[in-house]
Each structure stands twice: as structure tokens, then as C-alpha cells.
C-alpha positions as MATLAB code, in Angstrom:
seq = 'XXXXXXXXXXXXXXXXXXXXXXXXXXXXXXXXXXXXXXXXXXXXXXXXXXXXXXXXXXXXXXXXXXXXXXXXXXXXXXXXXXXXXXXXXXXXXXXXXXXXXXXXXXXXXXXXXXXXXXXXXXXXXXXXXXXXXXXXXXXXXXXXXXXXXXXXXXXXXXXXXXXXXXXXXXXXXXXXXXXXXXXXXXXXXXXXXXXXXXXXXXXXXXXXXXX';
ca = [
     -18.999    4.161   -2.224;
     -18.517    7.627   -3.709;
     -15.915    7.140   -6.433;
     -15.000   10.831   -6.595;
     -14.147   11.056   -2.906;
     -12.238    7.747   -2.851;
      -8.519    7.199   -3.405;
      -6.736    3.876   -3.793;
      -3.166    3.970   -2.493;
      -0.736    1.369   -3.861;
       2.129    1.080   -1.389;
       5.557   -0.050   -2.618;
       4.646   -2.083   -5.685;
       8.317   -1.884   -6.561;
      10.635   -4.400   -8.180;
      12.599   -5.139   -5.021;
       9.395   -6.682   -3.645;
       7.362   -7.685   -6.666;
       9.790   -8.987   -9.273;
      12.164  -11.915   -9.679;
      15.622  -10.544   -8.967;
      14.360   -7.981   -6.481;
      16.437   -8.143   -3.315;
      13.380   -8.667   -1.097;
      11.327  -10.727   -3.522;
      12.199  -14.065   -1.931;
      11.009  -12.745    1.428;
       7.502  -11.900    0.180;
       6.870  -14.322   -2.679;
       5.065  -16.940   -0.547;
       2.711  -14.350    0.892;
       2.127  -12.875   -2.563;
       1.308  -16.330   -3.888;
      -1.051  -17.074   -0.986;
      -3.023  -13.878   -1.615;
      -2.589  -13.686   -5.392;
      -1.480  -10.173   -4.497;
      -0.300   -8.860   -7.844;
      -3.229  -10.088   -9.918;
      -5.748   -8.814   -7.378;
      -4.061   -5.435   -7.069;
      -3.843   -5.088  -10.842;
      -7.604   -5.718  -11.113;
      -8.235   -2.996   -8.566;
      -5.936   -0.612  -10.406;
      -7.816   -1.097  -13.665;
     -11.216   -0.830  -11.995;
     -10.282    2.312  -10.085;
      -9.005    4.024  -13.215;
     -12.124    3.083  -15.147;
     -14.363    4.352  -12.345;
     -12.560    7.696  -12.169;
     -11.322    6.995   -8.654;
      -8.080    8.697   -7.634;
      -5.104    6.349   -7.983;
      -2.044    7.065   -5.849;
       1.310    5.266   -5.868;
       3.450    5.456   -2.747;
       6.946    4.089   -3.422;
       9.821    4.229   -0.964;
      13.375    5.126   -1.993;
      16.679    6.246   -0.555;
      19.743    7.914   -1.992;
      22.811    5.656   -2.212;
      24.280    5.420    1.269;
      20.906    5.867    3.010;
      21.913    9.217    4.477;
      18.250   10.152    4.967;
      17.986    7.797    7.940;
      19.998    7.010   11.066;
      23.588    5.857   10.737;
      22.612    2.960   12.976;
      19.146    1.836   11.850;
      17.460   -1.094   13.531;
      14.418   -3.213   12.848;
      12.802   -3.105    9.446;
      14.862   -0.191    8.150;
      18.066   -2.025    9.057;
      16.764   -4.859    6.910;
      16.294   -2.444    4.016;
      19.835   -1.104    4.393;
      21.400   -4.536    4.829;
      19.675   -5.739    1.664;
      20.585   -2.547   -0.224;
      16.937   -2.216   -1.175;
      15.008    0.643   -2.774;
      17.994    2.679   -3.904;
      16.799    5.719   -5.838;
      17.496    5.399   -9.551;
      18.056    1.639   -9.395;
      15.790   -0.952  -11.019;
      14.746   -2.314   -7.629;
      13.208    1.000   -6.595;
      11.189    1.362   -9.795;
       7.458    0.694   -9.700;
       6.753   -2.668  -11.309;
       5.831   -2.349  -14.973;
       2.377   -3.850  -14.396;
       1.615   -0.937  -12.062;
       3.382    1.797  -14.019;
       1.697    5.131  -13.264;
      -0.381    6.835  -15.936;
      -0.600   10.602  -16.309;
      -3.907   10.493  -14.462;
      -2.287    8.799  -11.444;
      -0.479   10.530   -8.601;
       2.961    9.448   -7.408;
       3.780   10.425   -3.845;
       7.393   11.470   -3.338;
       9.504   11.473   -0.215;
       8.522    8.235    1.516;
      11.507    7.323    3.661;
       9.825    5.358    6.420;
       6.896    3.061    7.105;
       3.883    5.366    7.220;
       2.978    6.779    3.799;
       1.834    9.972    5.539;
       4.969   10.433    7.635;
       7.452   12.212    5.374;
       5.231   13.013    2.392;
       2.452   15.378    1.320;
      -0.072   12.546    1.036;
      -2.483   14.106    3.521;
      -2.363   17.464    1.718;
      -3.130   15.814   -1.610;
      -5.999   13.768   -0.220;
      -7.619   16.741    1.478;
      -7.100   19.073   -1.482;
      -8.924   16.563   -3.683;
     -11.768   16.112   -1.208;
     -10.915   12.485   -0.514;
     -12.838   10.921    2.344;
     -12.205    7.210    1.772;
      -8.687    5.785    1.556;
      -8.249    2.276    0.173;
      -4.916    0.539    0.828;
      -2.992   -2.208   -0.958;
       0.658   -3.205   -0.955;
       3.677   -4.072    1.144;
       4.154   -5.032    3.826;
       0.819   -6.160    5.248;
       1.889   -5.680    8.859;
       4.333   -2.825    8.310;
       3.859    0.015    5.819;
       0.259   -0.862    4.972;
      -0.696   -1.183    8.631;
       1.203    1.980    9.616;
      -0.553    3.952    6.884;
      -3.907    2.439    7.829;
      -3.547    3.509   11.461;
      -2.593    7.085   10.550;
      -5.423    7.396    8.032;
      -7.840    6.192   10.705;
      -6.463    8.677   13.244;
      -6.820   11.525   10.727;
     -10.482   10.820   10.192;
     -10.518    9.073    6.848;
     -12.795    6.164    6.107;
     -10.199    3.404    5.667;
     -10.590    0.255    3.588;
      -7.841   -2.371    3.487;
      -7.756   -4.830    0.599;
      -7.021   -8.089    2.375;
      -5.966  -10.046   -0.722;
      -3.892   -7.278   -2.333;
      -1.235   -7.138    0.389;
       1.784   -9.279    1.261;
       4.137   -9.800    4.194;
       7.482  -11.498    4.754;
       5.700  -14.464    6.332;
       2.246  -15.735    5.460;
       1.239  -16.139    9.100;
       2.354  -12.602    9.995;
       0.167  -11.153    7.279;
      -2.782  -13.314    8.243;
      -2.462  -12.309   11.885;
      -2.400   -8.609   11.045;
      -5.420   -8.908    8.757;
      -7.374  -10.922   11.314;
      -6.613   -9.006   14.494;
      -5.366   -5.508   13.626;
      -7.006   -4.464   10.375;
     -10.584   -4.611   11.742;
      -9.663   -2.186   14.544;
      -8.585    0.585   12.174;
     -10.321   -0.127    8.882;
     -12.945   -2.054    6.994;
     -11.115   -5.144    5.710;
     -12.418   -5.946    2.242;
     -11.532   -8.316   -0.587;
     -10.679   -6.928   -3.985;
     -13.801   -8.460   -5.525;
     -15.996   -6.828   -2.889;
     -14.353   -3.470   -3.456;
     -14.611   -3.655   -7.247;
     -18.283   -4.617   -6.970;
     -18.884   -1.591   -4.743;
     -17.129    0.646   -7.288;
     -19.321   -0.699  -10.066;
     -22.575   -0.264   -8.211;
     -21.820    2.558   -5.759;
     -22.853    0.068   -3.075;
     -22.087    0.343    0.615;
     -19.538   -2.146    1.895;
     -20.517   -4.305    4.826;
     -18.968   -3.075    8.062;
     -16.289   -5.632    8.938;
     -14.536   -3.466   11.518;
     -14.585   -4.206   15.231;
     -14.058   -2.548   18.581;
     -12.462   -4.214   21.545;
];
């Protein structure tokens, strides 16, 4: 693990997911509890900062009225619109206080869909900083995290997914994604394993798989 060429990307640690009163909190709270998502992610955040590893926050937000997307969204984005989630400037779209960015962190702007690369300059930032390893945590396990993981893999990054720092709308959906999909496009790793590798510059065991 080369700390200088590693970036940890925290996807959508925003109040609408993470905090009581968030419009999507009820949907993810069981999965968060099962994984101890917030505590594990917070440990990684502190360890990454201490190690000098690049920390990136990737929130999603929309202007009131959701004019950035289709007038007739379907699937997960329809759920966002129906719940009136992640409205720019509202409390629900703010990054949770526990994960508030420091000056040394990077906040990616422009995420309007599932893949953190899709409508942002994430790839440009990673390449300009010489990042080779992308470590992912956040929401949702089988949606934005998985979409970002697949794109990072396709673009040639070494991808690590933190299996206990993610959450889904159903526990079993998250577990299925981690078990069957994550190993195809990343090295699934626990937060403790990742932090230990940061501390010792150790090589993580290859937990990926082929067919």
C-alpha cells in the first residue's frame, strides 16, 4: 500500500442517509447497523488523514425541482425525487458533521447520478495527483458504490472496497453485492485490514475473483 498514490473516496455520507431525520435514513439504518458503517468509515477517515492519504468526498445534490435529470425519472433516481432527497442547500444534502471535510480533503462537485465518475472531474483529479489505488466507502452498497467501483476498475485503477463501511436499503442486497459482485471488480477489504495496511505499508491479500 503506497499511501501517496492512494485515495479514499467517501460516497454520499450525507444527512439524508446518515442522520436521524434524513428522508432516506430509515431505508438504510438497518444495513448501517449491521455493518457499523459510520463508526468504521470514521476510523478510516481519521487513519487516512493521519497517513497522508488523499481523502475525497463525493456527495450528490440537485437543485430544487431536479431539473438536472429527466422529467420522468425511473428506478433509483425516481426514488430520490419522490423522497425529495439531496436538495442542494438543504440540511439533507449536507455531509454529516462526523465526516465534515477538512481543508486538506477534496470535495467532488457535480455528482448527479450513480457513478461518482460520471458527471464529475473525479478521474481528472485522481490522475493529476498520481493516484493508482482507489478505496471506496459509502452509499449505496449495490448502487453508487458499486457503479463507481466498476468504472474505476474499467479505467485501470487498483480498486479496494471497504465491505463494512458501506450500506444498502436492505441488508441482504448489500450482502449479495459484497459477496458476488465486489470480488469481480475490486479487492473487498474490511476497514481494520485497510487501516493495518496503511500503518505498515503492507500488501492486502488478493480477495478478488474471476469467473
